[in-house]
C-alpha positions as CSV (number, residue, x, y, z in Angstrom):
1,M,12.5,-22.5,8.5
2,L,12.5,-19.6,10.9
3,E,10.2,-20.4,14.1
4,N,8.2,-17.8,16.2
5,V,9.0,-15.0,14.0
6,E,6.9,-11.8,14.9
7,I,5.8,-9.6,12.2
8,I,6.5,-6.1,12.7
9,D,5.2,-3.9,9.9
10,V,4.0,-3.8,6.5
11,A,6.3,-3.3,3.4
12,A,6.3,-2.8,-0.4
13,E,4.3,-4.7,-2.9
14,G,1.7,-5.5,-0.2
15,N,4.0,-7.7,1.9
16,A,4.6,-7.7,5.6
17,L,7.9,-7.5,7.3
18,A,9.8,-9.2,9.9
19,R,13.5,-8.9,11.3
20,V,15.4,-12.1,12.2
21,N,18.9,-11.0,13.6
22,D,20.2,-8.5,11.0
23,M,18.0,-9.8,8.2
24,V,14.9,-8.2,6.8
25,V,12.2,-11.0,5.8
26,F,9.3,-10.0,3.5
27,I,6.2,-12.2,4.0
28,P,3.0,-12.0,2.1
29,F,-0.2,-12.1,3.9
30,G,1.1,-11.3,7.2
31,A,-0.2,-8.7,9.7
32,P,1.8,-6.7,12.2
33,G,1.6,-8.5,15.5
34,D,1.4,-12.1,14.2
35,V,3.7,-14.8,15.5
36,V,4.6,-17.2,12.7
37,D,6.8,-19.9,11.4
38,V,8.2,-18.8,8.2
39,K,9.5,-21.1,5.3
40,L,12.2,-19.1,3.3
41,D,11.7,-19.1,-0.5
42,K,14.7,-16.9,-1.3
43,K,17.6,-15.7,0.6
44,K,20.2,-12.9,-0.2
45,K,22.5,-11.3,1.9
46,S,20.7,-8.6,3.6
47,Y,16.9,-9.9,3.1
48,A,14.9,-12.9,2.3
49,E,11.5,-13.9,1.2
50,G,9.2,-16.5,2.4
51,H,5.7,-17.5,3.4
52,I,3.7,-18.4,6.5
53,A,4.0,-22.0,7.1
54,A,2.3,-21.9,10.5
55,M,0.3,-19.3,12.7
56,K,1.4,-19.4,16.2
57,S,-0.3,-16.5,17.4
58,A,-2.6,-14.2,15.2
59,S,-2.4,-10.5,15.6
60,D,-5.3,-8.8,17.2
61,I,-5.7,-6.5,14.2
62,R,-6.5,-9.3,11.7
63,V,-9.9,-9.4,10.1
64,T,-11.6,-12.2,8.4
65,P,-11.0,-12.0,4.5
66,R,-14.4,-11.9,2.7
67,C,-13.1,-13.6,-0.4
68,S,-12.5,-17.5,-0.6
69,H,-9.9,-16.8,-3.1
70,F,-7.8,-14.5,-0.7
71,T,-4.0,-15.2,-0.8
72,I,-4.4,-17.4,-4.2
73,C,-5.4,-15.1,-7.0
74,G,-2.7,-12.5,-6.1
75,G,-5.1,-9.5,-5.9
76,C,-6.6,-7.8,-2.7
77,R,-3.5,-8.7,-0.5
78,W,-4.8,-6.5,2.5
79,Q,-8.2,-8.2,3.0
80,H,-6.8,-9.5,6.3
81,L,-6.3,-5.9,7.6
82,P,-8.9,-3.5,8.9
83,Y,-9.7,-0.8,6.2
84,D,-8.7,2.2,8.6
85,Y,-5.3,0.4,9.0
86,Q,-4.9,0.1,5.4
87,L,-5.5,3.9,5.2
88,R,-2.8,4.6,7.6
89,C,-0.3,2.3,5.8
90,K,-1.0,4.0,2.5
91,R,-0.5,7.5,4.0
92,Q,2.8,6.0,5.5
93,Q,3.7,4.9,1.8
94,V,3.5,8.4,0.4
95,V,5.3,10.0,3.6
96,D,8.2,7.4,3.2
97,A,8.4,8.0,-0.7
98,L,8.4,11.7,-0.3
99,T,11.0,12.1,2.5
100,R,13.4,9.1,1.6
101,I,13.2,9.6,-2.5
102,A,12.2,13.2,-3.0
103,K,13.9,14.6,0.1
104,V,12.4,17.7,-0.2
105,D,10.6,20.0,2.5
106,L,7.1,18.9,3.0
107,P,3.8,20.4,4.6
108,E,2.0,18.1,6.9
109,I,0.7,15.2,4.9
110,P,-3.1,14.3,6.0
111,A,-4.9,11.1,6.0
112,A,-5.6,9.2,3.0
113,L,-9.1,9.8,1.8
114,G,-10.9,6.7,2.2
115,S,-13.2,5.1,-0.5
116,E,-17.0,5.1,0.2
117,N,-17.2,1.6,-1.0
118,I,-14.7,-1.0,-0.3
119,W,-16.4,-3.8,-2.0
120,E,-17.9,-3.9,-5.5
121,Y,-16.1,-0.5,-6.4
122,R,-14.4,-1.3,-9.8
123,N,-16.1,-0.2,-12.9
124,K,-14.0,-2.5,-15.0
125,M,-12.8,-6.0,-14.7
126,E,-11.1,-8.4,-17.2
127,Y,-11.4,-12.2,-16.9
128,T,-9.4,-14.7,-19.0
129,F,-10.7,-18.1,-20.3
130,S,-8.1,-20.9,-20.2
131,N,-8.0,-24.7,-20.4
132,K,-5.4,-24.7,-17.7
133,C,-7.0,-24.4,-14.5
134,W,-4.6,-23.5,-11.6
135,L,-4.7,-26.2,-8.9
136,T,-4.1,-25.3,-5.4
137,F,-1.7,-27.3,-3.0
138,E,-4.6,-28.7,-1.2
139,Q,-6.1,-29.9,-4.5
140,L,-2.7,-31.4,-5.8
141,N,-2.2,-33.1,-2.4
142,S,-5.8,-34.4,-2.2
143,G,-5.1,-37.2,-4.6
144,E,-8.1,-36.5,-6.3
145,E,-8.0,-36.4,-10.4
146,F,-9.1,-33.1,-12.2
147,P,-9.9,-34.0,-15.8
148,D,-11.8,-30.7,-16.2
149,R,-9.4,-27.8,-16.3
150,D,-11.4,-25.3,-18.0
151,A,-11.3,-22.1,-16.2
152,A,-12.6,-18.5,-16.2
153,G,-11.0,-16.2,-13.8
154,F,-7.5,-14.4,-12.9
155,H,-4.1,-15.2,-14.1
156,I,-1.9,-16.6,-11.3
157,P,1.0,-14.3,-10.6
158,G,4.3,-15.8,-12.1
159,A,2.4,-18.5,-14.0
160,F,1.4,-16.8,-17.4
161,D,-0.4,-19.9,-18.7
162,K,-2.4,-20.9,-15.3
163,V,-5.7,-19.2,-14.7
164,L,-7.5,-19.4,-11.2
165,D,-11.3,-20.5,-11.7
166,I,-13.2,-17.8,-9.8
167,D,-16.3,-18.4,-8.1
168,R,-17.1,-15.0,-7.0
169,C,-15.1,-11.8,-7.0
170,H,-16.2,-9.1,-4.6
171,L,-14.6,-6.2,-6.5
172,Q,-17.2,-5.4,-8.8
173,D,-21.1,-5.8,-8.8
174,D,-22.4,-9.5,-8.7
175,F,-23.4,-9.2,-12.4
176,S,-20.0,-9.7,-13.6
177,N,-19.7,-12.9,-11.8
178,R,-23.2,-14.0,-13.1
179,L,-22.2,-13.1,-16.9
180,R,-18.4,-14.8,-16.4
181,K,-20.2,-17.9,-15.1
182,F,-22.9,-17.9,-17.9
183,I,-20.3,-17.7,-20.6
184,K,-18.2,-20.4,-19.1
185,A,-21.3,-22.6,-18.6
186,Y,-22.4,-21.9,-22.3
187,G,-18.9,-22.8,-23.6
188,K,-18.8,-26.1,-21.7
189,E,-22.2,-27.0,-23.1
190,H,-21.4,-26.4,-26.7
191,A,-17.9,-27.8,-26.4
192,L,-16.3,-24.5,-27.1
193,P,-12.4,-24.6,-26.6
194,F,-11.1,-22.6,-23.9
195,Y,-7.9,-20.8,-24.8
196,D,-4.7,-22.7,-24.4
197,L,-2.4,-19.9,-23.3
198,R,1.1,-21.9,-23.8
199,A,0.0,-23.4,-27.4
200,Q,-1.8,-20.1,-28.3
201,Q,-4.9,-21.6,-29.5
202,G,-8.5,-21.8,-28.8
203,F,-11.9,-20.1,-29.1
204,L,-13.0,-18.5,-25.7
205,R,-10.2,-15.9,-24.8
206,S,-11.2,-13.3,-22.5
207,L,-14.1,-11.2,-21.1
208,M,-14.3,-7.4,-20.0
209,V,-16.9,-6.1,-18.0
210,R,-17.6,-2.1,-17.6
211,M,-20.1,-0.9,-15.3
212,A,-20.8,2.9,-15.2
213,S,-22.0,4.9,-12.3
214,T,-25.1,5.5,-14.6
215,G,-26.1,2.1,-14.5
216,E,-24.9,1.4,-18.2
217,I,-22.9,-1.9,-18.8
218,M,-20.4,-2.9,-21.7
219,A,-19.2,-6.5,-22.1
220,V,-16.4,-7.2,-24.6
221,I,-15.8,-10.7,-25.4
222,S,-12.5,-11.8,-26.8
223,F,-12.5,-15.0,-29.2
224,G,-9.0,-16.5,-30.3
225,D,-10.6,-17.8,-33.6
226,D,-12.9,-16.3,-36.2
227,R,-15.7,-18.8,-36.2
228,Q,-18.6,-16.3,-36.9
229,D,-21.6,-18.9,-36.4
230,D,-20.3,-19.8,-33.0
231,I,-19.5,-16.0,-32.1
232,K,-23.0,-14.9,-33.3
233,A,-24.7,-18.0,-31.3
234,L,-22.9,-17.0,-28.1
235,L,-23.5,-13.3,-28.3
236,E,-27.2,-13.9,-29.0
237,A,-27.3,-16.2,-25.8
238,V,-25.7,-13.5,-24.0
239,K,-28.0,-10.8,-25.1
240,A,-31.1,-12.9,-24.4
241,E,-29.9,-13.7,-20.8
242,F,-28.7,-10.2,-19.9
243,P,-30.8,-7.5,-21.5
244,E,-29.3,-4.9,-19.2
245,I,-26.2,-4.9,-21.2
246,T,-26.2,-1.5,-23.0
247,S,-23.1,-2.3,-25.2
248,L,-22.3,-5.8,-26.1
249,M,-19.2,-6.0,-28.1
250,Y,-16.7,-8.8,-29.4
251,V,-13.1,-8.9,-30.8
252,V,-11.3,-11.5,-32.5
253,N,-7.6,-11.9,-31.2
254,T,-5.4,-14.2,-33.1
255,K,-2.2,-12.6,-31.7
256,L,0.3,-14.0,-29.3
257,N,-0.7,-11.7,-26.4
258,D,-4.1,-10.6,-24.9
259,T,-3.9,-6.9,-25.8
260,I,-7.0,-5.6,-27.9
261,G,-5.9,-1.9,-28.2
262,D,-4.7,-2.3,-31.6
263,L,-7.7,-4.5,-32.8
264,D,-11.1,-3.5,-34.3
265,I,-13.7,-4.1,-31.5
266,L,-16.9,-4.6,-33.1
267,C,-20.3,-3.6,-31.7
268,F,-22.9,-6.6,-31.9
269,S,-25.9,-5.0,-30.0
270,G,-26.5,-1.5,-28.2
271,K,-24.2,1.4,-28.4
272,E,-20.6,1.7,-28.9
273,Y,-19.8,3.2,-25.5
274,I,-21.1,3.6,-22.0
275,E,-21.5,6.9,-20.2
276,E,-20.2,7.9,-16.7
277,E,-21.4,11.0,-14.9
278,M,-19.6,13.6,-12.8
279,E,-21.2,16.8,-11.5
280,G,-23.7,16.8,-14.4
281,L,-20.9,16.2,-17.1
282,R,-21.3,13.0,-19.3
283,F,-18.2,11.2,-20.1
284,R,-18.3,8.5,-23.1
285,V,-16.1,5.5,-22.3
286,G,-15.3,3.2,-25.1
287,P,-14.0,-0.4,-25.0
288,K,-10.4,1.2,-25.4
289,S,-10.9,4.4,-23.3
290,F,-9.1,4.8,-20.1
291,Y,-11.2,5.7,-17.1
292,Q,-10.5,5.8,-13.3
293,T,-11.5,2.2,-12.2
294,N,-13.2,3.6,-9.1
295,S,-15.8,5.9,-10.5
296,R,-17.0,7.4,-7.1
297,Q,-13.5,7.9,-5.7
298,A,-12.3,9.3,-9.0
299,Y,-14.7,12.2,-8.4
300,E,-13.2,12.8,-5.0
301,L,-9.6,12.6,-6.7
302,Y,-10.5,15.1,-9.3
303,K,-12.1,17.4,-6.7
304,V,-8.7,17.4,-4.9
305,A,-6.7,18.1,-8.2
306,R,-9.2,21.0,-8.9
307,D,-8.9,22.5,-5.5
308,F,-5.1,22.4,-5.7
309,A,-5.2,23.9,-8.9
310,G,-6.6,27.1,-7.3
311,L,-8.5,28.3,-10.5
312,K,-10.2,31.7,-10.6
313,G,-11.5,31.6,-14.1
314,D,-8.8,33.4,-16.2
315,E,-6.0,30.8,-16.2
316,L,-4.7,28.9,-19.1
317,V,-4.4,25.5,-17.8
318,Y,-2.2,22.4,-19.4
319,D,-3.5,19.0,-18.7
320,L,-0.6,16.5,-19.4
321,Y,-1.4,13.0,-19.8
322,T,-5.0,13.7,-20.3
323,G,-6.5,10.4,-21.3
324,T,-9.8,10.9,-22.4
325,G,-9.8,14.4,-21.1
326,T,-11.9,13.7,-17.8
327,I,-9.5,16.1,-15.7
328,A,-9.5,18.6,-18.6
329,N,-13.2,18.9,-18.9
330,F,-14.0,18.6,-15.3
331,V,-11.7,21.8,-14.4
332,S,-12.7,23.6,-17.7
333,R,-15.6,25.5,-16.2
334,R,-13.3,27.3,-13.8
335,A,-10.5,28.0,-16.5
336,R,-10.1,30.2,-19.4
337,K,-8.7,27.6,-21.6
338,V,-7.5,23.9,-21.1
339,V,-4.8,22.2,-23.3
340,G,-4.6,18.4,-23.3
341,I,-1.9,16.3,-24.4
342,E,-2.0,12.2,-24.5
343,Y,-0.1,9.9,-26.2
344,V,-3.1,7.4,-27.3
345,P,-4.8,9.0,-30.4
346,E,-8.2,7.2,-29.6
347,A,-8.1,8.6,-26.2
348,I,-7.8,12.0,-27.7
349,E,-10.7,11.7,-30.0
350,D,-12.9,10.6,-27.0
351,A,-11.7,13.5,-25.1
352,K,-13.0,15.8,-28.0
353,V,-16.2,14.1,-28.1
354,N,-16.6,14.3,-24.2
355,S,-15.9,18.2,-24.7
356,A,-18.6,18.4,-27.4
357,V,-21.4,16.4,-25.7
358,N,-21.1,18.5,-22.8
359,G,-21.0,21.7,-24.7
360,I,-17.6,22.6,-23.6
361,E,-15.8,25.0,-26.2
362,N,-12.5,26.1,-24.1
363,T,-10.7,22.9,-24.4
364,L,-8.1,21.8,-27.1
365,F,-6.5,18.3,-27.4
366,F,-3.3,17.2,-29.0
367,A,-2.0,13.5,-29.3
368,G,1.5,12.4,-29.4
369,D,4.5,11.4,-27.4
370,M,4.6,14.0,-24.4
371,K,8.4,14.6,-25.0
372,D,7.8,15.3,-28.7
373,V,4.5,17.2,-28.4
374,L,5.3,19.3,-25.2
375,T,8.3,21.4,-26.8
376,P,9.2,25.0,-26.5
377,A,7.8,25.9,-29.9
378,F,4.2,24.4,-28.8
379,I,4.3,26.5,-25.8
380,E,5.2,29.6,-27.7
381,E,2.0,28.8,-30.1
382,H,-0.5,28.0,-27.3
383,G,0.8,30.3,-24.5
384,R,2.6,29.7,-21.3
385,P,0.4,28.1,-18.8
386,D,-0.6,29.4,-15.4
387,V,-1.4,25.9,-14.2
388,M,-0.2,22.5,-15.1
389,I,-1.9,19.3,-14.1
390,V,0.1,16.1,-14.7
391,D,-1.1,12.6,-14.3
392,P,1.5,10.3,-15.9
393,P,1.6,6.6,-15.9
394,R,3.4,4.6,-13.1
395,A,6.9,5.3,-14.5
396,G,6.5,9.0,-13.9
397,M,7.7,11.7,-16.3
398,H,10.3,11.6,-18.9
399,G,13.4,13.9,-18.3
400,D,12.8,16.1,-21.3
401,V,9.0,16.7,-20.1
402,V,10.5,17.9,-16.6
403,K,12.8,20.2,-18.5
404,V,10.1,21.8,-20.6
405,I,7.7,22.1,-17.7
406,L,10.6,24.0,-15.7
407,D,11.0,26.2,-18.8
408,A,7.3,26.9,-19.1
409,A,7.3,27.9,-15.4
410,P,3.6,27.6,-14.6
411,R,2.8,29.4,-11.4
412,R,1.2,26.2,-9.9
413,I,1.6,22.6,-10.8
414,V,-0.6,19.7,-9.7
415,Y,1.0,16.3,-9.7
416,V,-1.4,13.3,-9.8
417,S,0.4,10.1,-9.4
418,C,-0.5,6.4,-9.0
419,N,3.3,5.9,-7.8
420,P,4.5,7.7,-5.1
421,A,8.0,6.5,-5.7
422,T,8.3,7.8,-9.3
423,Q,6.4,10.9,-8.2
424,A,9.1,11.5,-5.7
425,R,11.9,11.1,-8.0
426,D,10.2,13.9,-10.2
427,L,9.5,16.3,-7.2
428,A,13.3,16.1,-6.6
429,L,14.1,17.3,-10.1
430,M,11.7,20.2,-9.7
431,D,12.7,21.0,-6.2
432,R,15.2,23.8,-7.2
433,F,12.3,25.8,-8.6
434,Y,9.0,24.6,-7.2
435,E,8.0,24.0,-3.5
436,V,5.6,21.4,-2.3
437,T,2.8,23.3,-0.5
438,A,0.0,20.5,-0.3
439,V,-0.2,16.7,-0.5
440,Q,-3.2,14.5,-0.3
441,P,-3.1,10.7,-0.7
442,V,-6.3,9.1,-2.0
443,D,-7.3,5.6,-1.6
444,M,-8.7,4.2,-5.0
445,F,-8.1,0.7,-4.5
446,P,-9.3,-0.6,-1.1
447,H,-7.6,-4.0,0.0
448,T,-4.6,-3.6,-2.0
449,Q,-1.3,-1.8,-1.4
450,H,-1.8,0.8,-4.0
451,V,-2.4,4.6,-3.3
452,E,-2.8,7.6,-5.6
453,N,-1.2,10.9,-4.4
454,V,-1.9,14.5,-5.3
455,V,0.8,17.1,-4.8
456,Q,0.6,20.9,-5.1
457,L,3.6,22.7,-6.2
458,R,4.1,26.6,-6.4
459,L,6.9,28.3,-8.2
460,R,9.7,29.6,-6.0
461,D,10.7,33.2,-6.1
462,V,14.1,32.3,-7.9
463,P,15.5,33.0,-11.5
464,K,13.8,30.9,-14.0
465,P,15.7,28.0,-15.9
466,E,17.3,28.7,-19.0
467,P,15.0,28.0,-22.0
468,V,15.4,24.6,-23.5
469,A,16.9,25.0,-26.9
470,E,15.3,23.4,-30.0
471,P,17.5,20.9,-31.7
472,Q,19.1,22.3,-34.7
473,S,19.3,20.5,-38.1
474,P,22.8,20.0,-39.5
475,A,23.5,22.3,-42.5
476,S,23.3,20.6,-45.9
477,E,26.6,20.3,-47.7
478,E,27.0,22.1,-50.9
479,L,27.8,20.0,-53.8
């Protein structure tokens, strides 16, 4: 136990930070200015991890968290911090990553763009049904018996087979809470087994709710057993109770993991998609589609990306990691042609549909692993881009992709990232040929430590890199 420890800063993964002698201590749910007693959970040579055992003096900046599940469910780790302070911390994350990892020359980095809505901003939520409800320390110490362990909520971090039963989540419109509670109550009333995550058996498995800015709603219920009579009865009950659902779907998942991207998702009633809208464009979002989780803030993010692209109308644009083509279609009106590349074939089909329904004819989309598709031969066939927009996953770009980008030598690159650390690593790889000319952090996820960042790069006036050679096939031996 460390007594009377003053928390001095925020740190990675949403933790707070204190220094005790020469040791750094990471503490979740602390606020700079708190004076606390800390119980250590892990100790290494140069750092330790612990939790607040007693609050001696609370920081002046603390605010009251809205959620009754704060500190337990694992999400929204910054609810106790004022939103303007959260934004300052997110900007600092970007500054730290780009200065300490990228170590490149930087322009002034502005304040992070805040989200208009800081509650009920998510358009997609996923809940898990489990027969192993997580019990809090207070419940365990109460001496009460808890024979009913069925839960509908979120996985507990570090305990894959335990699920916290959620009363109300404030991240999505309250409709999703009502729907989740209805399905849970129906399951209890009709003795439908909740899924056992350890034994890998049970009937009610998961629920996904997608709510579009257009007002359309999709619900996808996952069942662990193909009991068609029970499935139909539950879906009929949901349909009758919630007529506002425009796309009611289900999937039978008997696999040993919760992913449903490789399964057939069936439409029970309504359409097989919902539609998002942005500047008059309609984007179809299916159950497997990727779409930015904060619809309104996605518009702000894409406007920054489009502004950084500096399009005049005659440019060839490559949109790498295009997903369902949202950015590609969004910028297409200001470009001569846009070529989008994405790993997921279903997403590329959605991208093509999104172009078609909006009457966009200057886009081309290709599916495949980025390092396999984006080759010198591909660029020779489709043209050297004037502008590249890249929006890779958290792991950043593969080294081979960076090499081909450098060989393509677009005049401008717009790098959109959900992980400033890997973005910084990639910027360092491109620094010889590209200078960073603008940076803009964007907050997509209030009350979390996550931040999106958009960087504009311009081609330096230096000799171009040597072209990346195509791999040669060995000559066949003569018999």
